[in-house]
C-alpha positions as CSV (number, residue, x, y, z in Angstrom):
1,M,144.7,31.4,70.5
2,T,147.9,29.8,69.2
3,H,148.4,29.7,65.4
4,T,151.1,27.3,64.2
5,S,150.0,25.4,61.1
6,T,149.6,27.0,57.6
7,A,146.2,25.5,57.4
8,T,145.1,27.1,60.6
9,V,146.6,30.5,59.8
10,T,145.2,30.7,56.2
11,G,141.9,29.2,57.4
12,I,141.5,32.0,60.0
13,L,142.5,34.7,57.5
14,S,139.9,33.2,55.1
15,E,137.2,33.5,57.8
16,I,138.2,37.1,58.6
17,Q,138.6,37.9,54.9
18,I,140.2,41.3,55.5
19,V,143.8,41.7,56.6
20,P,144.6,45.3,57.8
21,V,148.0,46.3,56.5
22,V,149.5,48.5,59.3
23,V,152.3,51.0,58.9
24,L,153.3,52.2,62.3
25,D,155.3,55.3,63.0
26,D,155.2,54.9,66.8
27,P,155.0,51.5,68.6
28,A,153.6,53.1,71.7
29,G,150.0,52.9,70.5
30,A,150.2,49.3,69.3
31,N,147.9,47.8,72.0
32,E,145.3,50.6,71.5
33,L,145.4,49.9,67.8
34,A,144.9,46.2,68.5
35,D,142.0,47.0,70.7
36,A,140.5,49.1,68.0
37,L,140.8,46.3,65.4
38,I,139.2,43.8,67.9
39,A,136.4,46.3,68.7
40,G,135.8,46.7,65.0
41,G,135.6,42.9,64.5
42,I,138.9,42.3,62.7
43,A,141.1,40.0,64.7
44,C,144.2,40.0,62.6
45,A,146.9,42.4,61.4
46,E,149.8,42.5,59.0
47,I,152.2,44.9,60.7
48,T,154.8,45.9,58.1
49,L,158.5,46.3,58.7
50,R,158.6,49.4,56.6
51,T,159.4,51.4,59.7
52,P,161.5,50.5,62.8
53,A,158.3,50.8,64.8
54,G,156.8,47.7,63.1
55,L,159.1,45.2,64.8
56,E,158.7,46.9,68.2
57,A,155.0,46.9,67.8
58,L,155.0,43.1,67.1
59,K,157.1,42.6,70.2
60,G,154.6,44.6,72.3
61,L,151.7,42.6,70.9
62,R,153.1,39.0,71.0
63,G,151.5,38.2,74.3
64,R,148.0,38.8,73.0
65,T,145.8,35.8,72.3
66,D,143.0,37.7,70.6
67,L,144.8,38.8,67.5
68,L,146.4,36.8,64.7
69,L,149.7,38.7,64.1
70,G,151.6,38.8,60.8
71,A,154.6,40.7,59.6
72,G,154.7,42.4,56.2
73,T,157.5,43.8,54.0
74,V,159.6,40.8,55.0
75,L,162.5,40.9,52.5
76,N,165.0,38.2,53.6
77,A,165.6,35.3,55.9
78,A,167.0,37.6,58.6
79,D,163.7,39.6,58.6
80,V,161.9,36.3,59.0
81,D,163.9,35.5,62.2
82,L,163.3,39.0,63.6
83,A,159.5,38.8,62.9
84,A,159.1,35.3,64.2
85,D,161.0,36.1,67.4
86,A,158.7,39.2,67.8
87,G,155.6,37.0,67.6
88,A,154.5,37.0,64.0
89,R,152.6,33.9,62.9
90,F,152.5,34.7,59.2
91,I,155.0,36.4,57.0
92,V,154.0,38.5,54.0
93,S,156.6,39.7,51.4
94,P,156.1,42.0,48.4
95,G,157.7,39.4,46.1
96,F,158.7,35.7,46.0
97,G,162.0,34.9,47.8
98,A,163.1,31.3,48.1
99,D,165.2,32.2,51.2
100,V,162.2,33.8,52.9
101,V,159.9,30.7,52.2
102,A,162.6,28.3,53.4
103,R,163.2,30.2,56.6
104,C,159.5,30.4,57.3
105,R,159.3,26.6,57.1
106,E,162.2,26.3,59.5
107,R,160.6,28.7,61.9
108,G,157.1,27.1,61.6
109,V,155.4,30.3,60.4
110,T,153.2,30.7,57.4
111,A,154.7,32.3,54.3
112,I,152.5,34.4,52.0
113,P,154.8,35.8,49.4
114,G,153.8,38.3,46.8
115,V,153.5,37.4,43.1
116,A,152.6,39.6,40.1
117,T,153.7,37.4,37.2
118,A,153.2,33.8,36.1
119,S,156.9,33.1,36.6
120,E,156.8,34.2,40.3
121,L,153.6,32.2,40.8
122,Q,155.2,29.1,39.2
123,A,158.2,29.5,41.5
124,A,155.9,29.7,44.5
125,V,154.0,26.6,43.5
126,A,157.3,24.8,42.9
127,A,158.2,25.7,46.5
128,G,155.0,24.0,47.7
129,L,152.9,27.0,48.4
130,R,149.2,27.2,47.8
131,H,148.5,30.7,49.3
132,V,150.1,33.8,47.9
133,K,149.7,37.6,47.9
134,F,148.8,39.2,44.6
135,F,150.7,42.5,44.8
136,P,150.4,45.2,43.8
137,A,146.9,44.2,42.9
138,E,145.5,47.2,41.1
139,Q,148.8,48.3,39.6
140,A,149.5,44.8,38.3
141,G,146.3,44.4,36.4
142,G,143.6,44.0,38.9
143,L,141.0,41.2,38.7
144,P,141.7,40.4,35.0
145,M,145.3,39.7,35.8
146,L,144.4,37.7,38.9
147,S,142.0,35.6,36.9
148,A,144.6,35.1,34.2
149,L,147.1,33.9,36.9
150,A,144.5,31.6,38.6
151,G,143.7,29.8,35.3
152,P,146.8,27.6,35.0
153,F,147.0,27.2,38.8
154,P,143.5,26.2,40.0
155,E,144.9,25.0,43.4
156,V,146.3,28.4,44.3
157,R,144.5,30.9,46.5
158,F,145.3,34.6,46.4
159,M,145.3,37.5,48.8
160,P,145.2,40.7,46.7
161,S,146.8,43.7,48.3
162,G,147.8,47.1,46.9
163,G,145.2,49.7,45.8
164,L,142.3,47.9,47.5
165,R,139.6,50.2,48.8
166,P,136.1,49.9,50.2
167,D,134.7,50.5,46.7
168,N,136.6,47.6,45.1
169,V,137.4,45.1,47.8
170,N,134.1,43.2,47.3
171,T,134.8,42.5,43.7
172,Y,138.1,40.9,44.7
173,L,136.5,38.8,47.5
174,D,133.8,37.6,45.1
175,H,136.5,35.9,43.0
176,P,136.6,32.1,43.8
177,A,140.4,32.1,43.9
178,V,140.7,34.8,46.5
179,F,140.9,33.7,50.2
180,A,141.4,37.2,51.8
181,A,142.2,40.7,50.9
182,G,144.8,43.1,52.3
183,G,144.1,46.8,52.8
184,S,145.2,49.8,54.8
185,W,142.1,52.1,54.6
186,M,140.8,51.0,58.0
187,V,144.1,51.8,59.7
188,P,145.1,55.2,58.3
189,R,148.4,56.6,59.6
190,A,146.8,60.0,60.2
191,A,144.3,58.5,62.7
192,Q,147.2,56.6,64.4
193,A,149.2,59.7,64.7
194,A,146.3,61.6,66.2
195,G,145.6,58.7,68.6
196,D,142.1,58.5,67.1
197,Y,141.5,54.8,67.7
198,Q,137.8,55.3,67.8
199,E,138.0,56.3,64.1
200,I,140.0,53.1,63.4
201,A,137.4,51.0,65.2
202,R,134.7,52.8,63.2
203,L,136.4,52.1,59.9
204,C,136.8,48.4,60.9
205,T,133.2,48.1,61.9
206,A,132.1,49.7,58.6
207,T,134.3,47.2,56.7
208,R,132.9,44.2,58.6
209,A,129.3,45.5,57.9
210,Q,130.1,45.8,54.2
211,L,131.4,42.2,54.1
212,A,128.3,41.0,56.0
213,E,126.1,42.8,53.5
214,R,128.0,41.2,50.6
215,I,127.5,37.7,52.1
216,R,123.8,38.4,52.8
217,Q,123.2,39.5,49.2
218,A,125.0,36.4,47.9
219,Q,122.9,34.2,50.0
220,G,119.8,35.9,48.9
221,A,120.7,35.5,45.3
222,S,121.3,31.8,45.6
């Protein structure tokens, strides 16, 4: 599985719908974590650079063809280079940075910058982007704010992240402007620290089941 174009990457994320946001404290368990995600039916991950272990984990996973790898908390062009060299196919940042977007284009990786205001979104659109992260989603106003931002920019699709949980993720995914949602509830750091990858696989499986039920209900209502 080789992911190069933006259309391909965002298309795959749209199909998976859920993007696990992974904060690693130890890169040693990266492959076991990846196995748990796959076992649970979620074939992607946003591995954040919040800890030094994130970059090492990306390097350890870059040979895998069964997982779409992204890097999160990418703050500058140098981070883009490090993440791309480590195998990331998409780059997620908490805010909009023109330098990050430009370097992503140069490196052939997909940029999904964060926006929380109309000005940030307008800058992203001016940079040619059509897929952005809405962050921090719950703290920035939740669905009402996302709807307000989507109004003047009907061509933009959002990936809300920040404060999403099993009890509110479906309401975000039901929004027509949302292409995927980011969350960390299925990859808790405590389970990683305990080496409890069965729990991570269970949480991923439960999340996939919840999404499948949502789709089933929507089809039944149509």
